[in-house]
Every structure is written in structure tokens, then in C-alpha cells.
N, C-alpha and C positions, 0 to 999 in steps of 0.2 A: 215536119213545120217549118215553114220559112222565118224567122228571125225579125225582119222590116231590113230597111234600106242601112247601108250602112255610113254610120253616125261620120260627119264632115270636121274631127279634129283639127285638121290639119288648116280651114280654116278658122275654125274659135279659136285656136294659139294664135294665127297671125292678125286677128283681130285685136285679139287683149293685148298682143303686142303694141300694135297702133297706138289703142288707148293708155296705157302704159307710159308709151312715147309724148302722148299729148298733154298729157294732164303732167309729164314735168316741166315740161316748157311751158305750159303755163304756172308751173309753183315760180321756176327760175325766174322768169318775167316778172312773177309781185313780188319777188325778194328783189331781180334789179329794181324795180321801179321804188320802192321802199326804198332803195337806198340810196337814188339817187333822191329821193325825193328829202332825206334826214341830213342829205350834202348843201342842198339847195338852203333846208330849213336852220342850218350852222353857220351859213354861208350870210345869210340876211341876220342873224342874230350878231354876226362878229360885226359884220357890218352896218347894223345899227348903235351897238356899242362904242364904235370907232367915233360914227355920229353924235355921238351924246357927250365924247371925251374930246370933242375936238369944241365943241358950241361952251364948255366948264371953262377950257383953259381960256378962251378967249374973253 
């Protein structure tokens, strides 16, 4: 009795590895983008605060 064709586990393992790598890359980009946005917001808030203090002191 033939059991059928051999499964291609090597290809499946490679595919899984590539998908994990892709997901990790997307996750890292999301974190970097969030951090960059947070820095920009902080900088803008600081600039706004400085502008308000300049107008009050004059």
C-alpha cells in the first residue's frame, strides 16, 4: 500500500520562517513609528509651552 506523496515540510518550515520575519518587521516598524510620533508630539507641546511663556512675560 502506498502512503501517498511525501510532505514538503522543508518548504513549509521556510515559509513559516519568512512569515515570522515579516510579522516581526511590521511590528518593529509600528513601534518605531509610534515612538517617532511621541517625540514629535512632545517637541510640539514643549514649543507651544515656550511660546505661551514668551507671550506672558512680554
